[in-house]
N, C-alpha and C positions, 0 to 999 in steps of 0.2 A: 446938367451937372450941378451938384450941390457943393457949396463952398462954406466951410466953417471959418468965420472971421475971428472968433475967439478960440485960440488953440488949447484952452484949459481943458483937462479931462472931463470935468463936470459938464461943461458946455457941450463938448462933443457927444457925451452919452445922452444928454437931454435931446440934442438935435437928432441923434440916431433913433431914439425912442419915438420922437414925433413922426419920423419917416415910417416907422413900423405901425403907426396908427394907435400908439398907446397914449396914456394920459400924460400931462405935462409934469407930473411928479416923476422923479427918477425911479424907474422900475428895475434898473439893474445897477448894482453897486460893485464896481470892479474889485475893491479892496476886500469884500466879503469872501470871495472865492479863495484868495491866497491865504487868508487867516485860517480857515478850516483845513485847507490842503496842507498848510505848514504843520498843523497838529497831527493829522492822520498819517503824514508821510515822514515824521521825524524819526521813527524807529524807537522812540522812548515809550515807556509805559505811561498810559494816559490816565490822568486824574480828572474826573468830572465830579463836580459838587453842585448840589441843589441850592438854588437861591430863590426864596419866595418873593413874589412881587406884591406890592401894596399891602404888606403885612405891617401894621403899626409897631410891632415888636422887633422888626428887623430893618434897621436903617439902611438906606442905599449906600451910605458911606462904608459899610462893611465890605463892599466890593473891593476896596483897597486891600483888605485882609486876604481875600481870596487870591488876589493877584500876587501879592508878595509872598504867599505861602506855596506857590508853585502849582496852583490849579490851572489846568490846560483848557478846560471848557466849563463855562458857567451854564447850568441848566436852569432856566428861569421859569418857575411854575406859575401858570395863569389860573386864576380862580375858576372853580367849577362847582356847580350845585350837586354834582354826582361824581366825585372822584373815586370811582369804584376800585381802582387798583392801589389806592393809597391807604395807609394805616392812620393811626390816631394822631400822630404828630403833624403830618401834612394836612390831614382833614381839618384839624383845629386851626392851622395857619390859614387855610383857604376860607374857613368860616370867619376869621378875623379880618380878612382882606377887605379893603375899602374899594377895590377895583371893580370894574364893570364886567369882568370876564372876557376881555378882548385883548388883542395883541398890544394895544396901547398901554395896558397896565404895566408893561415892562419898561416903559420909556425912562423912568427915573433911574433904574438900574443900568440901562444902556447908556444914558448920558454920563453916569458916573464912570462906567467902563471906558468910554471914549475919552474922558478927561484924564485917565491914568496912563502911565507909560507901560502898557500891558499888552502882551500878544495873545491873551486868552480869547478863545472863540466864544460866541454867544449863541445858545440854542434855546428856542422856545419849547417848553413842554406844556401841552394843552390837551384837553379833552374836546373832541369835535362836538360842537353844538351850534345852534343858530345864533348864540350870543357872540360867537367869533366872527359872524358875518357882518359886514358894514351896515346893511339895511334891514336884515331880518325878513326879507321877502321870501315868500313860499317857493317861488320858482328860482331856486338858487343856481341851477345849472346855466340859466341865461343871465344871471346877475353878474355885472362887471365889477370885479373886486377892486377895492382901493385902499387896502391897508398899507401903512407906511412900514416897510420892512427894513428901513435904513439901520445899519449896524447889526443886523441879525444874520448869523451865518448858517444856522440849521434849524430844522423844525422836527420835533417828535410829537406827532399828533395821534391820539388814540380815538377810536370810534366810540361814540356815546349813543349807540343804537341809531346812528345817523350817518351812514356811509356816504350819502350824497354830500353832506356838509363837509366831511373829511376830504373827499375828492376835490371839492371846490376850493377849500382852504389850501390844500397842498398844491393845487394847480397855480393858485395866485402866488404862493411862495416861490415855486420853481420859476415862474415868469419874472420874478424879482431877483433871481440869482441865488435864492436860498436853497440849501441842500437838505434833502429829506433823510432823516435818521430812521433806520429800520429797527423796530422792536420785535424780537423773537421771544414769544412767551415760553413758559416752562414746558408745556406740551405744545409742540409745533407741528405744522403740516407742510405740504409742498408749497402752498401759497406763501407761507412765511419764509420758506427757503428762497423762493423766487424773488421776493422783495429784498431779502438780504443780499442775494447775488447782484441785484441791480443797484444797490445804494452807492452813491458817490461820496459818502461821508464815513459813517461807522455803524456798527451793529451793536445794539444793547441786548444781551441775552439775560433773561430772567433767571437769577441764580437760585432763588428759593420759591417754593409754591406759596400762594397766598398774596396778601397785600404788602406794601412797603412797611418797613419797621425794623427795629433792632432784633437780631437773633443771637443766640449764645454760641451756636456752632456754625459749621460750614457744610453745605450740601455736597457730598462726595460724588454725586452724579454730574457735576459741572464739567469735569474733564471729558467724560464720555459724550456729553451733549456738544461741547466745543469741537470735538473730533468729528461728530456728525455734520456740523456746519461746514467744516473745512473739507471733508470728503464730498460734500454736496456742491462744492465749487465756490464757496464764499471766500473772497479774497480780501475784503475790507477788514480793518481792525475790529476785533470783537471785545467788548467790555462787559464785565459782569455787574449787574445791579439788582437791587432788592434783596435785603438781608445781608448786605456787605457794609460793615461799619467799623470794625476794629483793625488795627495794623496786622494782627495775625490772620484775620480773614482775607485781607488784601494780599498778604504774602502767599496764602494758599491759592488765591485766585490766579496769581501770576505763575505759580508753580504748576498749575494744572493746564496752562496754555493760554490764559486770557491776555489781551493786549492792554488791559487797564481796568479800572473800576469806577463805579458810580457810588458816591456816598450821599445819602439823602437825609433821612430822618435824624441821624446823629449830627450832621452838619447844621441842620436847622436848630436842634436843641442846644448845641454849643453856641450858636450865634445868639440865641436868646439870653445866654449868660453874659455876653459881651465880647469885645474884640479880642482880648487876650485868650479867653477860653477857646474861641474859634480858631485863632492862629495856632495855638499849641496843638490843637487836634489836627488841623489840616497839615501842619508841618510833620506831624508824626506819620501821617499817611504818605506824604510825599517822600519822606526818608525811607519808608518801607519799600515803596515802588522803585526807588533809585538804588536799592540794594545796599 
């Protein structure tokens, strides 16, 4: 029989993980699960906003602005040498980044989020590559991962011609209690639908063809593609992202059946102008989503 002398939750989780043969760092964070669940089950339209990490032009203190402006999920971008899905604004931010291209790059943003009285969930957005692996060893499937996922609720990981790395990173995240976000591209197949059906967080549906960035209009096929996902059995919240930046586009996204939106390039550009510009922008999106 195993007896936990210290009844604190952290001590109990650590003891349980030791019994399971895992490392001494806490691999499972009970609070992470409830934060993401609270967002996706709220019934309210979800606002997800991009937050660059290790970009010298975006101070971690701007996290306070995201929180008080009604952002539900902070999508924290990790530096990549090949951000193939991103447009000019995000590419420039990643090029400025002083980070190493690892999950650790988000630590300053996560620490700031933890210090605020904010219920927003934290999602890592990353391109799968060996830079995300702790050791960079070639035999990644046998590599025992040891990233610190504390404070991270979800992971949106794109393959960078390295599906083995993506699988290993996602497995490590899941073992730490982190939920996987499903990305459904503009042109999708049964494999994408299956991944969307199985997600325990939310689905991001690519609203416009091409890379991220500001668009002048709204893609009218979004409604049809949203219905395809629902008819295929996807029950998780579906948010539209890529090419969604204005209040009018957000209104159209909700009107055609989306459960929320992702604002990326525009949020980044407004953040570069300062706290007031960012707050004015995010509040205008929040007000639109709230009707």
